[in-house]
N, C-alpha and C positions, 0 to 999 in steps of 0.2 A: 502495500499500501505505499504510494507515494503522497508526501505532504503537497499542499498548494504551495505555490511560488508566489507569495504576498510578501515575503520581506520581514522586516521587525514589525511593521505593521499588522500584519497578518500574523504574527506570532504574538504582539500584544493583544490582539483580538481575540485568540485562542485561549490564552491563557485567562484573560479577563471570564469569559464565558465560562472556563471551567470553575472559576473561583465563584463565579453566579451561581450556577449548579450544585457546588459544595454548600454554598451559603444557604440557598433555598433548603436545600434538603436538610440541615440542620434545623431552621426554622419551623419545617415541617414536623420533624420529629418534637421536637420542644413542645410545640403548639399542641400536638397530636397528646401529648403526654399530660399537659395542662387540660384538655377537654376529656380525657380520658376518667381524670381525677373527678371532675365535676360530674361526671356522667355516673360514676361509683359513689357518689355521694346523692345521687337522686336529683341534681340540679340540671337544668339544661344550660350548655355553654353559651356564653354571653354572645352577640353578633359580632363583635370586634375578632373574636377568634375565630369563627365559624367564616366570615371574610378574610382574615389572613391565610387559613388554609387554603379556601378556593384561591386566591391570587398565586400564593408561592407553588401549589398545584400546576396550574396553568403555565406559570412561568418556567418551571422546572421541565414540563414538555417542550415547551419553545427552545428553552437552551439547547434539550437533546435533538431536537429537530435540525436546530440552526447549525452544530457542529457536524452533525452527519452531512449536511448540505455542501457546508464550507470544505471538507476534508474530500467529497466529491466533485467539488469545484462547480455547484450550479446553484450556490446561494445567491439569491436577487439582493444585493446589498442595500439598494434604496427602500425595498419593501422592509430589509431587515433594520433599517435606520427607524422607518416609522413604527414599527412594533416596539423598537428598544426605547422609544420615545414615550409609546403608550405604556408600557410596561415599567418607565421612570415613574410617569403619574402617578399608575395604581401602588407602587412601592412607598413613595413618597405619602399617600393617604394612608397606607398601613402604618407607614413609622410616625407620622403625626397622631394617628387614632390610637395607636398601642403607647406611645411615648408621653401623651399629654398628661396622664395621671403617675405616671413612673419617673417623671422628671423631677417629684418633689419627694420620690421616695429615697430613704436610706436604708438599704440592707443591713447594714451593718446592726444598726440599733434596733432591728426586729429581735424579739425573745427580750431583749433586757429588761422591760417591763413587765412583760407577762409570763416569764420564766422561758424553759426548754420548748419551744414550738417548732423545732426543725423537722419533725416527721410528716409523713404522708397522711398520716391519720390523723394529727392535729390540722393539718391543713383542710382534710376531707371535712371536719367537725367543724370547723370555723366557717368553710361554705355554707354546710347544711343551716348553722346557725343564722348566716346573713340570709341566705335565701327565704328562710321562714319568716325572717324580720322585713326584710325587703319585699316580697311579696315576689310579682312576675319579673319585678326589673333587678337586674342582676349588676352589683356592684363591681366592676373588674379590680377597679385599683384595690378594693378592700381584699378581696383575694389574692390578688397578685402579691399583696403585703402580709397574708398570713403568717407564712412561715419564710426564713431565710432562703433557703434552697427556690422555692416559688417564688421570691422577689428578684434571685439571680437570675433563674431562668427565664422570666419576663422581660429582667433588663438584657438579657443576652438576645432573646429576639430582638428587643429595639437596638440594639447596637448592630446587628447584622443586617436589619432592616435600612438603616442608616448607611451601612457599606454598601448593600445594594444600591440605593440611589447613587451614589458616586460610581459605583461599577458599570450600572446601566448608561449614564450619560457619557462616561468612558467609551463603553462598546458603540454607543449612537454614532459619537465623533468617528471613531474607528472606522464604522460599517461607511459612514459617509465619504471619507476619505479614501477606503477602498473603491468604492462605487467609483470616484471621481478617477483615482488612476485606472481604472479597467476601461472607463469611457475614453480616458486620455490615449490609452496605450491603443485601444480600438480604431481611433481617429487617425494615430499614427501610421496605423498597419495600411490604413486607406489610401493615405498620402505616399507610402513608400510603394504600393502597387500603382499607384497612378505615375510614379516617376521611372518605373520600371517600363513602361508601355511606350 
């Protein structure tokens, strides 16, 4: 299998796309764990987590497909630029929605006031208590702050979402540069053929 010949720009695009896929899979794993704990406690997961799972699952499929198309040298770079821009917007929404309540949370102080609440059981009990108290509205911030591991997990999802914002912006710029390079290369080939005649 021969690698595409796009130089350092193509290598940068490939590395960033691989990092995107790894980050997205990590977000899916952590968010799914969060949702599983909520479901196990008998509480429906909040919309922010369901939305995060939806966006990241679609983005992982997109990353895998574009890597395959890039290796086969049939990736339409202009379309890839547009889709990277759309995913950038979606990831920004995820990062802002998840990060808004987490930005004020200090994970190191969790458990100092309430004792040792670092287990999944304590987390589930806290969720069940908050669900009964809040009714159908789920307080995502309170649940993320129930235990240190849950807090760090939620902050990791937020941090990876912020990193994905940068990576999707970078891959969109790389895609448009690769599209321009291919377009200029095709134009140069036409000029060379005309000069040969």
